[in-house]
C-alpha positions as CSV (number, residue, x, y, z in Angstrom):
1,M,3.4,34.3,-31.7
2,K,0.9,34.4,-34.3
3,R,3.5,33.8,-38.1
4,V,2.6,33.8,-42.1
5,G,4.3,32.9,-45.2
6,T,6.4,36.0,-46.2
7,L,5.0,34.5,-49.7
8,L,1.4,35.6,-48.9
9,A,2.6,38.7,-47.0
10,S,4.5,40.0,-49.5
11,A,1.7,39.5,-52.8
12,L,-0.7,41.3,-50.5
13,V,1.4,44.7,-49.9
14,A,-0.7,46.3,-53.0
15,G,-3.7,44.7,-52.4
16,C,-6.0,46.5,-50.3
17,G,-9.6,48.2,-50.1
18,T,-13.3,47.2,-50.2
19,V,-14.8,44.1,-52.9
20,A,-16.7,44.6,-55.9
21,A,-19.9,43.3,-56.2
22,A,-20.7,39.7,-57.4
23,P,-20.7,39.6,-61.7
24,H,-24.5,38.5,-61.1
25,A,-25.9,40.7,-58.1
26,A,-27.9,43.0,-60.1
27,R,-30.0,39.5,-60.5
28,L,-31.6,40.7,-56.6
29,P,-31.7,43.8,-54.9
30,S,-28.7,44.7,-53.0
31,S,-30.5,44.0,-49.8
32,A,-30.9,40.2,-51.1
33,T,-27.7,39.1,-50.2
34,P,-26.4,38.6,-47.0
35,S,-23.6,40.3,-45.5
36,L,-19.7,38.9,-45.6
37,A,-20.1,38.8,-41.7
38,T,-21.1,34.9,-41.0
39,S,-20.3,31.7,-38.2
40,E,-20.4,28.2,-37.9
41,M,-20.0,25.7,-34.8
42,S,-18.0,22.4,-34.9
43,A,-16.8,20.0,-32.4
44,T,-13.7,21.6,-31.5
45,E,-14.7,25.6,-32.0
46,T,-16.8,28.2,-32.2
47,W,-15.8,30.7,-35.5
48,A,-16.9,34.0,-36.3
49,V,-15.8,36.7,-39.1
50,V,-17.3,41.0,-38.6
51,V,-15.8,43.4,-40.0
52,M,-14.5,46.7,-37.7
53,G,-12.5,49.8,-38.0
54,G,-14.9,52.8,-40.5
55,S,-15.4,53.8,-43.8
56,S,-15.1,50.7,-47.0
57,A,-15.0,53.6,-48.8
58,A,-12.1,55.3,-47.6
59,H,-10.0,51.8,-47.1
60,N,-10.7,51.2,-43.1
61,N,-12.6,48.2,-42.8
62,F,-11.0,45.2,-41.9
63,W,-12.2,42.2,-41.7
64,Q,-11.3,39.8,-38.5
65,L,-11.5,36.5,-37.7
66,F,-12.2,35.1,-33.7
67,T,-12.5,32.0,-32.1
68,R,-13.9,30.4,-29.3
69,S,-12.4,26.5,-28.0
70,A,-15.2,24.3,-27.4
71,K,-13.1,24.1,-24.1
72,A,-13.4,27.5,-22.9
73,A,-16.3,30.6,-22.7
74,R,-14.6,33.3,-24.1
75,W,-13.5,34.7,-27.8
76,T,-10.2,35.4,-29.1
77,L,-8.7,37.3,-32.2
78,A,-7.0,35.1,-34.7
79,T,-7.1,36.8,-37.5
80,P,-4.5,35.8,-39.8
81,P,-1.7,38.6,-38.8
82,G,0.3,40.2,-42.6
83,V,-3.1,40.2,-44.7
84,A,-4.6,42.7,-46.4
85,D,-8.4,41.6,-45.3
86,N,-9.9,45.0,-46.7
87,G,-12.0,43.1,-49.2
88,G,-13.4,39.8,-46.4
89,L,-12.6,37.1,-45.4
90,A,-13.9,33.3,-45.8
91,V,-13.2,30.5,-44.0
92,A,-13.2,26.9,-44.1
93,D,-13.5,23.8,-41.1
94,A,-10.8,21.2,-42.1
95,G,-11.3,18.8,-39.2
96,P,-10.2,19.2,-35.2
97,G,-8.9,22.5,-34.5
98,S,-7.6,23.2,-38.6
99,L,-9.0,25.9,-40.4
100,V,-7.9,27.8,-43.7
101,T,-9.2,30.8,-44.3
102,A,-9.5,32.8,-48.0
103,V,-9.2,36.6,-48.5
104,R,-11.0,37.9,-50.8
105,P,-8.6,40.2,-53.7
106,S,-9.2,44.3,-52.9
107,Q,-8.1,46.4,-55.7
108,D,-5.5,45.9,-57.8
109,L,-4.9,41.4,-55.9
110,T,-6.5,39.6,-58.3
111,F,-5.8,36.4,-56.4
112,T,-7.2,35.0,-53.3
113,P,-3.9,34.1,-50.8
114,L,-5.4,31.3,-48.2
115,S,-3.8,30.5,-45.2
116,A,-3.6,27.5,-42.5
117,S,-3.9,26.4,-38.8
118,R,-4.1,23.1,-37.0
119,D,-4.5,25.1,-32.9
120,E,-7.9,26.9,-34.4
121,G,-6.0,29.8,-35.1
122,A,-3.3,30.5,-32.9
123,H,-0.7,30.1,-35.3
124,W,-0.8,30.3,-39.2
125,S,1.0,29.3,-42.0
126,Q,1.0,30.2,-45.7
127,G,-1.7,27.9,-47.8
128,G,-1.1,28.1,-51.1
129,L,-3.5,31.2,-53.3
130,L,-6.6,30.7,-55.7
131,S,-6.0,32.1,-58.9
132,A,-9.7,33.6,-58.8
133,S,-11.3,35.7,-56.4
134,L,-14.1,34.5,-54.3
135,A,-17.5,34.8,-55.2
136,G,-19.5,38.0,-53.2
137,F,-21.8,35.7,-51.0
138,P,-21.2,34.4,-47.2
139,D,-20.6,31.0,-47.8
140,V,-18.5,29.9,-51.2
141,F,-15.2,28.7,-48.9
142,A,-16.1,24.7,-47.4
143,A,-13.9,21.7,-46.5
144,A,-14.5,18.4,-46.1
145,P,-13.1,16.8,-42.5
146,G,-9.5,14.9,-44.5
147,G,-9.1,18.6,-45.8
148,R,-10.9,18.7,-49.3
149,L,-11.4,22.5,-50.2
150,L,-13.7,23.2,-52.3
151,A,-14.5,27.3,-53.6
152,L,-17.2,29.7,-55.7
153,T,-15.5,32.1,-57.8
154,R,-16.4,35.4,-58.8
155,R,-17.1,33.8,-62.9
156,G,-19.3,31.7,-61.3
157,D,-16.3,28.5,-61.0
158,A,-16.5,25.5,-58.6
159,Q,-13.0,24.6,-58.2
160,V,-11.5,22.2,-55.6
161,A,-8.0,20.5,-54.1
162,A,-7.2,17.7,-52.3
163,R,-5.8,20.5,-49.5
164,A,-4.8,23.5,-48.5
165,G,-1.5,24.4,-50.8
166,A,-2.4,21.7,-53.7
167,T,-3.5,22.5,-57.5
168,W,-6.7,24.4,-57.7
169,T,-9.0,22.3,-60.3
170,S,-12.2,22.8,-62.4
171,L,-15.2,20.7,-61.1
172,A,-17.9,22.7,-62.2
173,S,-19.0,25.9,-63.8
174,E,-22.3,28.0,-63.0
175,R,-23.0,27.3,-67.3
176,S,-22.5,23.9,-66.7
177,V,-24.7,23.4,-63.7
178,A,-27.4,25.5,-65.7
179,A,-26.8,23.2,-68.1
180,S,-27.3,20.0,-66.6
181,P,-31.3,18.7,-66.5
182,A,-31.3,19.5,-62.4
183,G,-30.0,22.9,-63.8
184,R,-32.7,23.2,-66.8
185,A,-35.2,22.0,-64.0
186,C,-34.7,24.2,-61.7
187,G,-33.9,27.2,-64.0
188,L,-30.5,28.1,-62.8
189,A,-30.4,31.9,-62.1
190,R,-27.0,31.8,-60.2
191,L,-25.1,30.2,-57.6
192,T,-24.6,31.2,-54.2
193,A,-23.3,28.8,-51.9
194,V,-21.1,25.7,-51.5
195,A,-21.0,23.1,-48.8
196,F,-19.7,19.3,-48.5
197,S,-22.2,16.8,-47.2
198,P,-20.9,15.3,-44.2
199,T,-19.4,12.3,-46.0
200,G,-18.2,14.5,-48.4
201,V,-19.8,14.6,-50.7
202,P,-19.5,18.3,-53.4
203,L,-22.7,20.3,-53.3
204,L,-23.2,23.7,-55.2
205,A,-26.9,25.9,-54.7
206,G,-28.0,28.7,-56.0
207,Q,-31.2,30.8,-57.5
208,C,-33.3,29.1,-59.0
209,T,-36.1,31.3,-60.9
210,Q,-39.0,27.5,-61.9
211,A,-41.4,28.1,-58.9
212,G,-41.0,25.9,-56.2
213,T,-38.0,24.5,-56.8
214,V,-35.3,24.9,-54.1
215,G,-31.2,24.8,-55.9
216,I,-28.7,22.2,-54.2
217,F,-27.2,20.3,-56.0
218,A,-24.8,16.9,-55.2
219,S,-22.0,15.6,-58.1
220,G,-21.7,12.3,-59.0
221,G,-22.2,10.4,-61.7
222,G,-20.1,13.0,-63.9
223,T,-22.9,15.3,-63.2
224,W,-24.8,16.9,-61.2
225,R,-28.1,15.1,-59.6
226,A,-31.2,17.3,-57.3
227,T,-31.1,17.5,-54.0
228,G,-33.4,20.0,-52.7
229,P,-36.0,19.7,-50.8
230,A,-39.5,20.5,-51.7
231,L,-41.1,23.5,-50.2
232,P,-44.0,24.0,-48.0
233,P,-47.2,24.0,-50.4
234,S,-48.0,27.2,-49.0
235,L,-44.5,28.9,-50.9
236,A,-44.8,26.4,-53.8
237,R,-45.1,29.8,-56.6
238,R,-42.0,31.2,-55.7
239,D,-39.6,31.7,-56.8
240,T,-35.9,30.7,-54.1
241,E,-32.4,31.1,-53.3
242,V,-29.8,29.3,-51.3
243,L,-28.4,32.5,-48.7
244,G,-26.8,30.0,-46.3
245,L,-25.4,26.0,-47.1
246,A,-23.6,24.8,-44.2
247,S,-22.5,21.2,-42.8
248,T,-21.6,20.0,-39.2
249,G,-20.1,17.2,-38.0
250,G,-19.0,14.3,-40.4
251,A,-18.9,10.7,-41.7
252,G,-20.4,8.5,-38.8
253,T,-20.9,11.3,-36.3
254,G,-24.7,12.5,-37.2
255,G,-23.3,15.4,-39.1
256,T,-26.2,17.7,-40.0
257,T,-26.5,19.8,-43.7
258,A,-28.8,22.9,-43.2
259,A,-29.6,25.1,-45.9
260,L,-31.0,28.8,-45.0
261,L,-33.7,29.4,-47.9
262,Q,-35.4,32.9,-49.1
263,A,-39.0,31.9,-51.1
264,G,-40.6,35.2,-53.4
265,S,-39.0,38.2,-52.6
266,G,-40.4,41.9,-51.3
267,A,-43.0,42.0,-48.8
268,A,-44.4,38.4,-49.8
269,A,-40.7,36.9,-49.2
270,S,-40.4,34.3,-46.6
271,L,-37.4,32.0,-44.9
272,V,-37.0,28.5,-44.5
273,T,-34.7,26.6,-43.4
274,A,-34.0,22.3,-44.5
275,W,-32.3,20.4,-42.7
276,S,-30.4,16.6,-44.2
277,A,-28.9,14.2,-42.3
278,D,-27.8,11.9,-44.9
279,G,-26.2,14.6,-47.8
280,G,-29.4,15.6,-49.5
281,R,-31.5,12.4,-49.9
282,H,-33.6,13.3,-47.1
283,W,-35.2,17.0,-45.8
284,R,-37.1,18.3,-43.3
285,T,-38.2,21.8,-43.7
286,S,-39.3,24.6,-41.1
287,V,-42.1,26.3,-41.1
288,P,-42.2,29.6,-43.3
289,F,-41.8,32.6,-41.6
290,G,-43.2,36.1,-42.9
291,L,-39.7,38.4,-43.7
292,R,-42.5,41.1,-43.7
293,G,-40.3,43.5,-46.2
294,R,-37.2,42.8,-44.1
295,A,-34.0,41.0,-45.5
296,V,-31.7,39.0,-43.5
297,R,-28.4,40.3,-42.7
298,S,-26.3,37.7,-41.6
299,A,-26.6,34.3,-40.6
300,A,-24.5,31.8,-37.9
301,F,-24.8,28.0,-37.7
302,G,-24.4,26.6,-34.9
303,A,-24.3,22.3,-34.2
304,G,-27.2,19.9,-34.6
305,G,-28.1,22.4,-37.3
306,A,-29.4,25.3,-35.6
307,I,-29.2,29.0,-37.8
308,G,-29.6,32.6,-36.0
309,V,-30.3,35.4,-38.6
310,T,-30.2,38.7,-38.0
311,L,-32.4,41.2,-39.6
312,T,-32.4,44.4,-41.3
313,G,-35.4,46.8,-40.3
314,G,-34.0,47.2,-36.4
315,A,-32.0,45.2,-34.6
316,G,-34.0,42.1,-35.2
317,A,-32.9,38.5,-34.9
318,V,-34.5,35.0,-35.0
319,A,-32.9,31.9,-34.8
320,V,-34.4,28.0,-35.2
321,T,-32.8,25.3,-32.9
322,G,-32.3,22.2,-35.5
323,P,-34.6,20.0,-37.7
324,G,-38.3,20.0,-36.7
325,A,-37.8,23.3,-34.1
326,A,-39.8,26.5,-35.4
327,W,-38.6,29.9,-35.9
328,R,-38.5,31.9,-32.5
329,S,-37.8,35.6,-31.8
330,L,-34.6,36.5,-30.4
331,P,-34.3,39.7,-28.0
332,P,-34.2,42.8,-29.6
333,L,-29.9,43.3,-30.7
334,P,-28.0,45.3,-27.8
335,A,-28.6,49.1,-27.6
336,G,-26.9,50.5,-31.0
337,A,-26.9,47.3,-33.1
338,A,-29.6,48.7,-35.3
339,G,-27.3,51.7,-36.1
340,V,-24.2,49.9,-36.9
341,P,-23.3,48.7,-40.5
342,A,-24.4,45.3,-41.1
343,A,-21.9,43.5,-41.4
344,A,-20.5,44.6,-38.0
345,A,-23.3,42.7,-36.2
346,T,-23.9,39.1,-36.4
347,L,-24.5,35.8,-34.2
348,A,-23.0,32.6,-32.4
349,A,-23.1,29.8,-31.4
350,G,-23.1,29.8,-27.5
351,P,-20.9,28.1,-25.2
352,G,-23.8,26.0,-23.7
353,S,-27.3,26.3,-26.0
354,G,-28.5,29.3,-27.8
355,F,-26.5,32.2,-29.3
356,E,-24.2,35.0,-28.4
357,A,-24.3,38.5,-30.1
358,L,-21.2,39.8,-31.3
359,I,-21.7,43.9,-32.0
360,A,-18.7,45.7,-33.4
361,H,-17.7,49.7,-33.1
362,G,-14.7,50.9,-34.8
363,G,-11.6,48.9,-33.1
364,R,-14.5,47.2,-29.9
365,L,-16.0,44.0,-30.5
366,S,-18.2,43.5,-27.4
367,V,-20.0,40.2,-26.8
368,W,-23.3,39.7,-25.5
369,Q,-25.3,36.2,-23.7
370,Q,-29.0,36.0,-22.7
371,T,-30.1,36.4,-20.4
372,A,-31.7,34.0,-18.1
373,G,-35.2,33.1,-19.0
374,G,-34.0,34.5,-22.5
375,T,-35.9,38.3,-22.2
376,G,-32.3,40.4,-23.1
377,W,-28.6,39.7,-23.6
378,E,-25.9,40.7,-20.8
379,Q,-22.3,42.0,-21.7
380,V,-19.4,39.2,-20.9
381,Q,-16.4,40.5,-22.8
382,V,-15.1,43.5,-24.8
383,I,-12.6,42.5,-27.3
384,K,-10.5,45.5,-28.8
385,V,-8.3,44.8,-31.7
386,A,-5.8,47.5,-33.4
387,I,-6.6,49.0,-36.3
388,P,-4.7,50.0,-38.9
389,Y,-6.8,53.3,-40.3
390,G,-5.4,54.3,-43.5
391,S,-3.0,52.0,-44.5
392,S,-5.3,50.9,-47.1
393,G,-5.9,54.3,-49.0
């Protein structure tokens, strides 16, 4: 049976509901901020976070974690029990089979409880807490292969801990990064993502107001150095924002850091993916993908730098398979996906090549794989989740 510490369960009794927007979210339209739903693939498992249930206004939205072992083809519900997770879940991969989840505070809860698992989410233990709320972006919680944790708070503070359950300490603030030479050159407006490089170097990323500059910063020598890629010349006059940041693999394993970037806004906005195999010293970038007025709904990170993205404006999805690959359109998502909330539809790297589509309707999660030839989708699994409607009002 899954388990969770009594401290975590009791602390969460009063804390449930919807998460407040990040304090700096007004700098961009809300449609420019991806959903908290996301997925990521490691060498041992793939995990995905989606929201299920009903209306967030009625506090009937419950975030769920699903995992799929690299040795299996089917997904398993792995949400830590006893956790009021209406505010959202964030997940960090801390090494083979090891996951740490963070519950985003909501309503009266003012801190972020953590749970830790060493068996891909089959069992959980109380993993301490972060005494602040996580920022309202998808990639604000990360782990290094040795278990070190990195989190970005709603106040724009980056904090680190040696492991789950250890004391959190300040690494940097949004203001201190913006005041550094690299931050001033970027015109840093806000931090939006964190990650560790495959060698364990903390990386912070955000929105730049200096045209043509990508705001990815690496810690070192007591300051922050710019380590972002150069944009294609066609985008050199546009502001940029890092929508997603993740590292797969580890030191000595050919690990890749992948960044999902948006250049420009509105009808002129484009997506660019950037990859680095050496912690940000050198990058390769994709050709731009014109959004044509659409926005990113959710992003999924696969092995080797693969990224899948769902888009607003219908049931569209696009993907790149890794460094040097071009953007390709995926088949329209399964019928009904266009009408579900943004967080209820996401992609996940498949057990073979390509991506799967995870679609949530109420307490039902359906998993779809691309058909032979990649022209459509076929349903391969259904998971029914007991949703405690009315328990968080």
